[in-house]
N, C-alpha and C positions, 0 to 999 in steps of 0.2 A: 413304572411312567403310566402315567393319565391321560387318556387321551386328547385333552386338552393340549396339554407339556407335544405332547407329541405332534398332533398341530402344526404347534405354533414352529417348535427346530425346522417343520418341512417347509415349510413357507417359509423361512428364513433360506436352505437351504432351493426351492425348486426360483425363488426370486430372482435369487443369484444369475441364473441362464438364461440367457434372451431371446431374445423375444421367438427366434427357427428354431432353437431347440424345446422352448414351451412347445410349442402346437406339433413338433414334433414324437411330443408326449403328449400332447392331450392326445391324438391319433390314438397311437396304444395303448394309452386308457381306453381309450372307448374302444377301437378291438380286439383288450383283450375282452373286456365287459362280454363281448357275444358273445367272443370264443368259448370262457369257460364258461358263460350260462349256459351253454347247446352241449358241451364235454365233460363238464366238472361236475358237483358238487358241493360248492362255494365258491365268490364269485376273489380272486385276487384284492381289486378295486373296495374288498368291506375294509380293508382295510390301511391307514393310514401308512402312503410312502416312507419312508427309510434311509434307502436310498434311490443320489442320484440316476438316472440313467445316465447310461454307458453313448455320449453323444453317436460318438464314433464307428459303432457295430451300426445307427441309426439311419446314418447317411447314405447320398445316394439315394435313387431310384426307393430304395427299402423306406427311408424318411419325406419321401417326393411322395410316397399313397400318404401315409399317416398322417401328411398336412395336408393333404387332399380329402381328408378326412374330418379333420377339424375344423377346417373353414369350412366347409356343409353347418359341423356342427355347428361351429360361431354365428355363421347368418341365419340358421334357423333361429336362434334366441336371440339376439342380433339387440333388436326391439324393447326387450325383455331386461337383457343389458343392461342397458339402455335409462330404462324407469328406472330402474335399482338403483341405478348410480347418479344419474341427472335429475328426474322430477319430483321437487317436490313431494307435488300429492300421491307416490308410491305410498302405499304402507312402510314398507323395509327403504325408502330413504330413507329416514333420518337417525336410524343404527349404524345406519352405513355412514350418512357424512357428523357424525359421530364417533368412528372408529377413525376418519377422517381425523380430525382434527387432534388429535388425538397426540400419533406415528404414522407409518409406511404399515409396522408388519404388524396395530392396532389392526387399521383400514383390511390389512387381504384374511387377521383370523378375523373378526366380526363379518367380510364377504362372506367366507368358510362356510360359517357358520348358516347365513341368513338364505345361499343355495342347498344348503345342504336340508334348511330346512323348506325352505318356500318349494323347491324340489324336485327333496330325496333325495337327491343323486348322493353314490359313495362318495368316503374321504378319500379316494385317493385321486376321485376326480374333480370332486369339488376345491381341496391340495391347486393342481394345472390352473382350475382355470381362473381362481379369487386370482393365483399371480401373475398368471395374464392377463386382464382385467387390472388391478395393484397398478403392474408396471404398465400399460396402455398411459389409466387414468394421472401418475406420477409425470409420466413421459410429455402427456404432453403439455401435465398445470409446464411441467420443466420449464417446455420450449413453448411456451403463449411466453410464459416471466420474460425468457429471453429476445423475443421478439419482438415486445413493448418496451424494453428497457434497453434495443438497442434503440425504437423510437423515440426515447429520453433523448439517448446520446446525439444521433442526425438533432432533433428539434434546436437544443444548445448547442449542437457544433455550427446552426446554418444562421441559428441567434447571433453566434458569437464571431460572426459568418465566414469560420474556418473553412466552409464548404462552397465550391465555386458551381453550385447547379448549374 
């Protein structure tokens, strides 16, 4: 199977995880890179992950530690991620925006490619990061749409005299 196909499949699997599981997996990948770098002759994160992590095995104190590692990493690159996703002047914004227009899956794939090219990060890391960012972006858009919709409903009800505020 081509790497692109494997990455698309992995992105779909990882996108199904909740944010907490993705944070733990990001921390696990980061810790794995450090461990592999210092003790092995290859980096397991150089391969696209094909199996979802066992989130039950990573719960509790281990999961808390991995989430802390993930948050430190995310906070370090937070402004750059924002620029890539939201700043029209960023050189990668156009590709991201085009991916977003087509589908959430395509956005994840484009974002993974941009993160890999921009930072030179390993496939296992970009799959988790792209999944986290896409979920955040999709959830925020969803919640904003719901908030706007509720505002419209409330405005209509006020005009109709339904609400007695």
